[in-house]
Structure formats: C-alpha cells, structure tokens
N, C-alpha and C positions, 0 to 999 in steps of 0.2 A: 867396112866389113869387120875389121879387127875389133872395133868398139862393140859391134853387135854380138860377136862371138864371146867377148869378155862378159857382156851383160848376161847372156844366156847361161854361161858357166857359173857366174856369181849367183844367179838366181837358183840354179840347181844346187849349189853348194850350201845355201841356207835353207834348203828344203821347201822352197816356195815355187809357185807356178811361174813359168817363164812368160815374158811379155812379148815373145816373138810370134809372129803370125805370117803365114804364107799367102800371098795374094798375087795372082797372075804369074806364078812361077818365081816371084821375087820374095825374098825373106825380108819382112819389115818389122821394125821394133816399135811396139806400142808405147806411147808416152803415158798410158794410164797405169803407171806403177803406183801401188799404195805407198803411203808414207813409211809404213813398216818395212816394206820391201826395200825402199831406198835407204832406210836407216841401216838395215842389215848389210846391204851392198857397200855402202860408204864406210862402215866401220869394220867390215869383214868379220862380224860377230854372227855366228849361225844361230839357228833357233834352239838347238839343245843347249848351247852356251847361255843363251838368254834365259831359258827356263831354269837352268841350274842357278844362275845368278839371282833370279827372282826368288827362288826358294831360300837361298842363303840370305838375301837381303831382308826378307820378311821375318826370318828367324833372328836377325841381328848378328849374323855370323859373317858378313862380307857381301860381296857381289855389287857393292855400290858403284864401283868404277865402271863396270859393264853397263849397269842400269843407267848411269848418268851419261855415258857416251851415247847410248842409244836414244835417250830422251833428248839430248842436245842435237841429235841428228834427225829428230822428227818422229821418233817412235812414240805414238800416242799412248799406248798402254803403259809403257815404262814411265812416261811423263805423268800419267794419271796416278800411278802408284807412288811415285816419288813425291808428288804434290800432296796427295792425301795423307801419307804417313808423316810427312814433315809438318804440315799445317795442323794436323790433329795431335801434334806433340809426341809422336811415338819415336821416330828416328828421322834424321835428315842426312841425305847424301851430299847436300850442298847447303847454301844459305837459305833461309826462309824466303828471301826475296826471289832468288832464282827458282826455288821450288814453286812458288806462286806463279812466276812468269812462264815456266814450262807448262804448268797446268792450264794457264790462260791460252797459250799457243796451241796446245792440244785440243782445247775446248772449241776452237774455231771450226773444226771439222769432225770432231768425235762427240756424239751425243752423251756417252757415258762420262766423259771428262767435263762436259758442260753441266751435267747434273751434279757431278762431284763438286764443281766450283760453286754452283748454286747452293749446295748444302753447306759449304765452307762459309759463304757470305751469310747464309741464314742463321748459322750457329754462332756467328761473331768470332770466328777463328782467324780473321784477317782484318787488320786495321783497328783492333781494339774494341770493336762494337759490331752489332748485327747490321747488315745492309739488305733488308728484305726486298727493296725495290730492285737492286742489282741482282739479287737471287731470282726474282721473278723474270727479269729480262733474260737471264741465262737459261731459265727453264723454257721460255718461249723459243730461244735459239735451239735448244735441244729438241724441242718438238718439231721445229722446221727441218732438223737433221734426220728426223724419222723416229724419235723416241715417243712411245705411247705413254709410258709411266710419268713422263715429265708433266703432263697435263694434270695428273692426279696429285703430284707434289705441290702444285699451285694451291690446292685446297688447304694445305698446311700453312700457308702464309696469310698474314693479315690482309683483309680485303682492300684496305686503302692502298697498300703496297702493290697489290695485283692491279688495281685500277691505274695507279700512277705509271706502272710499267706498260700500260695498254694491253694487258693480258686477260682482262675479264672475259673477253669473248671465248676464251678457251675453256673456261670452267664448265664442267659437265652440267651443273645445275646453278641457277641464280642464287646468290647469297644476299641476305638482307643487308641494307645499307648500314644498320647500326652494329653489325658484326665487325669488330675491329681486331680481335685477337682469337687465338685458337685455344679452346678449352683443353686442359690436360686430360690424357687418357685415364679412365678409371682403373683402379687396381683390379687385376685379373684374379678370378678364383680358379680353383682346379676345374678343368673342363669335365663335363659330364660324358663319360665314355660308354654310356649305355645305349641300347637301341630302342627306337620307338615301337609303338604297338603294331605298326605296319611292317616291322622287320627292317626298316631303313634306319641308317645312322642319324641321330638327332644332335645338332650342335647346341651347346649351352649358350646362354646370352653372352658370357665373357668370351667364348670362342668366336662367336659371330662378330663381336667387337674387334677381336684380334685379326680376324680375316679381313674386315673392312679396313683396318689400319694398314695391313700389308698391301692390299690391292689398290687403295685409294690415297695412301699417304696421309691419312688423318691421324689425330692423336698427337701427343707431345714429343714422342721420340724421333730419332733420326730414321729416315727411310733407307733400308738397305739398297745400296747401289750396285752390288755385285762385285766379284773379284776377291782374290785371296787377301787375308788379313791375319794379324797376330793378336790373340786374346791376351790381355794382361795377366801375368801370373808371377807372384812374388818369389816362387820357388826357383825360377830361372830368369836371368836377365832378358833372355830372348823371347819369353812368353810361350804361348801354345798356338802354333800355326793351324789355321783352318782354311778351307777353300772359299768360304763366304761367311759374312756376318748376316744371318737371316733373322726371321721373326722369332726364332727360339732364343733362349738365354745362352750364356756361355757354355754351360755344361751340355745343353742340347746340341749346339753347333759342334762342339768337340766330339760328341758321340756320333753325330752324322758323318763328319769327315773320317773319323776312325773306322766306322762301320764300312764306308766305301772302300778304303784302302785295304782293310782286312778281308773283305769279301772278294775283292779283285785278286789278292794274293792267294787266297784259298782256292779260287778257281784254277789258277796256274798249277798249284800243287796237285789238285785233283786230276787235271789233265795229264800230268806226269805219272801219276799212279795208274791211270787207265791205260797209258801207253807202256807201262812197265819199266819206266826209266827213272823211277824214284829211288831214294835210299831209305833205309830203316829209320834214320834220324828225321827224315822229312815226314814220316807217318806220325811220329811222336809230336813233331812241331805242328802238324796239321790239327791234331786233337786239341792242342793248346790254343791255336788260332781260332778254331771253331768255337771254343768256350768263350774266348774274348769277344768274338764277333756277336755271339748271342748276348753277351753282357752289354755291349754297345747298343744293340738293337732294343733290349729291354729298357735301358736308360733313356734312349731316344723316345720310346713310347710311353714313358712314365710322366704324366702331367705334373706330378709333384717335383720332378727333377728337371724337366725341360722348359720350365717357365710358364706352365699352365696351358700348353698347347694340346689340342686334340688331333684326331686323325687327319682332318683336312689341312690344318696348318703344318703338321708334320710332313705330309705328302708334298706340299708346296715347297717347304724348306729343303727337303731331301732332293727334290728336283733342282733347286738352286745350287746345291752343293755338287750335284752331278754335272750340271752345265759348266760351272766354274772349273771343276776338275778336268773336264774334257779340254778346256782351253789352257789350263795351267796345271798339268799333271804332277809337276814337281814342287809346286808351291805350298801344298798342304802338308800334313804330318805323314811320316812314314809308318809302316806297320809296327816296326820296332819301337819308334818313339811313342806311339799310342800304348803299346804293351807296357812300356817302362813308366809312363807318366800319367795315363788317363785317370787311374784310381786316385792318385795323389792330387791331381788337378781338381777332381770332383770333390774330394774331401776338403781341400783348402777353400774351394768356392763356397761350400756349405758353412764352414766356420766363419768366413768373411761375411756372409749374409746374416748369420746368426748374431754376430757382433754388431753389425750395422742396425739390426732391429732392436737392439737393447737401448 
C-alpha cells in the first residue's frame, strides 16, 4: 500500500495521469506506465523542469544534465533530441557513442526516434558513411510502431536498399528495377499566389513539387521529423530556436514560430484589457507586439522570403509548428527573443544566401 500511495503521489507531482485503478473496491496499480512517466518518477524531475531544460538545451544554454538524466532513465523524447542534436553535429550532452545508443534504445518503442535514427543512417552521420539498408529497416520498424510517414520516407531511399531490407512491400507504388538512386529535387521558383479562373487557389508546379516532397518524403533533402530544433546563426552561439524544422526555409520557420508566440501573448494582453486589469504600459506594448506579429505573418506569407512556399505549404508548416509548440511550449523562441533578434536573423540569412550564390 505504501508503494501504491508513493506511485500515485509521484505521478501527480510530475503532472501525469496516475496509473491507479479501482477494481472490486480494491485499489490496484497498473503496470502500463509509459517510459516517460517512469523516467519522471525515477529521476524526480517534473514536466515543467523538463520543458525548461529542453528550452535551455536547444538554445545551448544548459539543461543537458536534466535531459541526460531523463534520457538515461528511458525518456524517449529526451533521448531523441539528445541523439539528433549530437549526431547532426550541433551539441552533445554526452559522447557521440552514448548519444547514438540512447537514440537506438528509444527507437525500440518510439516511432519518431526510429525515423530519426533512419535519417541519421541515411545521411551518413554515423559510422562515417551512409547505411541505406539499416535506414530502411528502421523505417519498417517505425511503420510497425504506427508511423504513417515512415512508409513515404522509404521512397527517398535507393530501391536496392529497400529490397535488401525486405521493405519493398510497403512502398505505395512499384518502382522500376533500374531505379537505384533518388534524383535531386529541382530548384523551386517563387510560387504562383494568384487564383484560377474558377476563383479557387491554383498551385504552381514548383509548389506541387514541394507539397509532394513534404507528404511523401521525395526529393534530395531531409524529411522533417518534427520536434524543436535550433537554426544555425552566426550572430549567437546558441542559434535561433524554433518549434520545428518544416518545409519552409530558415526565415520561414523563424517567422512561423515567432508569429505563434507573439499571437499567443497578444491574446493574453487583450484579455487583460477587456477585463480592465491592464496597465498603460501594456497598451503601448500591445501596439508594438501587434506590429511585430503582422510583420512575422507578412514574412511567412512572402514566397520570396519563406523558401518559395505558397498557401498550402505555409498552412501545413504552420500546423507543424502549432503541434510541436503544444508538446514543447518552452522549447521555441520567446516573444522578446523574436522582437530582439528576428530582423537581424532575416537580414543575416539574406546576406549569407547572397554570398553563397556568388
């Protein structure tokens, strides 16, 4: 009984559902605790602490101790982030070997981690070369765990690797035997933002290609796997945090994340104004925030700035940011961070792209 009470209290402390059930008047403890619940209970690290550590870690400002403790205790999301960030060369909370091993352990039961591991092997970020067969095997495993996008990622692998992994049966459409590699994605043009004669929005050819790449994992780029990340930026060592790396370019993703945090904060201030509990300084701040939010939105909708994306791609990408923000509300940028840094980030990105084009 003491153990049951302790488990219930620990579960409540970390803000997670209890695993206690009442049956025939007897309180019984379910053994179906998630790995994350067990990790929080064993480390006594609650959810707000974890979210705060995640935000610090992705900004390169700390949090690695908490993240590593949870990952070592079986927290799959923490393990996925540690593995991804380290193996992709951004930051390491521990050795590359342990980061890899934590990701492998998480991938046994977590489809997102399995897809992340597949992408690591596909891109040659472990072992000094690409392992497309292993990548295909992990995608099959992710599919068995319930992932739907893993099937489409298979289309981005050489057909001989897919066959060797025994995964050809999962491909949505048969692929010709002579196909051995994936053709690189064509350069995107600015999307046609006009409407057709029937009044309905018409996608340009480049936008349809981008949509297909996003939905089916085709093309030469990496497929976004979801979750917070940090965009490289020479201005700060910690980079620019965003809620997800979507089909948009870096400026587009920064604009999407900043738009979400700005709009959320603006709603809170408006509620205070309507309730009559605001201060005069908040009214001035609200006007500034509204201008910034409009600027983020205009940047997000500008195909010349967001990577050539049109309405459909923008809508999908913004939904990805919203979903990730709901899971990791503290891992993206803050309203003040965006206000202080977004314009400089956008300017530096434009300069970098111009220099690269020369």
